[in-house]
N, C-alpha and C positions, 0 to 999 in steps of 0.2 A: 503495499499500499505507501502510495507516496507520501511525503511530509505534510502535503496541504491538508491531508486526513489527519494527520496528528500536527496542530498546529503548535507554536513555540508555547502557548497557555497551559499543552498537556504536560501533567506531572509524573506520567507513568514513564520509568526508566526505559532509555531506548532498548537496552536489553531486552525487556520484556516487550516491546511492540510488536515482534514477528508473531509471538504468541497469542496477543489480541487479535492482531489482523487475522489469524488463523481461525479464532474462535467466531469472529464475524463471518469471515466466507462460509464457515459450516453451517452458520445460522442462515446466510442469504441463500445457499446452495438449491434448498427447495422451496423457499418463499415466493409467494406471489408479491409483486411490488406493485404500489399505486402512489403516486405522487398529487396530491390534491392540491399542495401550494408548494412554492420554493422552498419554504421553511418546514416542510413535514413531510416525512416519507413513513408510509404505513405497509407494513410487512403482514401477509396473511400467511401464517403458519400451521403444520401439523398439528391438530387439536389433541395433543397426547400430554399427559402429565409432565413427561421428562423433558419436552421441548419448552414448555412453559416454564419449568424449574430452571433450564438451560438459560433461557431468555431473561429470566428476572435477576438471575445470578450474575448475568453480564450486564445487564442494564445497571445494577448496583454498582458494580465495580468500575464501569466506564464512568457513572458521575463522579466518582471518586477522583478521577483524574482530569476529567473535561468536564466541569462541573456547568457548561454551557449546554447540554443535553438535558431534553426531558424526554423521559420514555414513560409511555402508558400501554401496559400489556393488561389487554381484554380478555376474558373467557366468557363466552355467552352464547346459547344457542346452539352449542356442539361447534364453535369454531373460535380460533383463537388468533390474536392480532398483536403487533407491536407496534405502536407508533411511536416514530423519533422526530424530534422537533428541536430545531435550533433558533437563535436569533437571527435576524437578517444579517448582521455582520460575520455569521458563520455559517452561510448559506452553501459557500465554497467547499466546506468540511461534508456536508449533507451531499453536495453533488457527488464528490469522490466515493463515499460510502456507497450511495446508489448506483454508481456505475461498477462496482466490484462484481 
């Protein structure tokens, strides 16, 4: 993942970033993506408990190093989605994530 995805504001040590990228890649691999607005990406995930747990864990850890992200995990009607939002000034980071 390019450095634009992990801006200078990110506090995750550089040595750990490839592992975090791999986790996002795994989550994105089977997700259907919808971009309702420039600052919001919605992932439709497999509605399984282990996927929900993995997404929640990843979201919590990611906000620990890049606090500008907002994650909303929703399980309803047999579906599972993860909405990722950023401030307008960080839309380029979301662009890079959506392009993975």
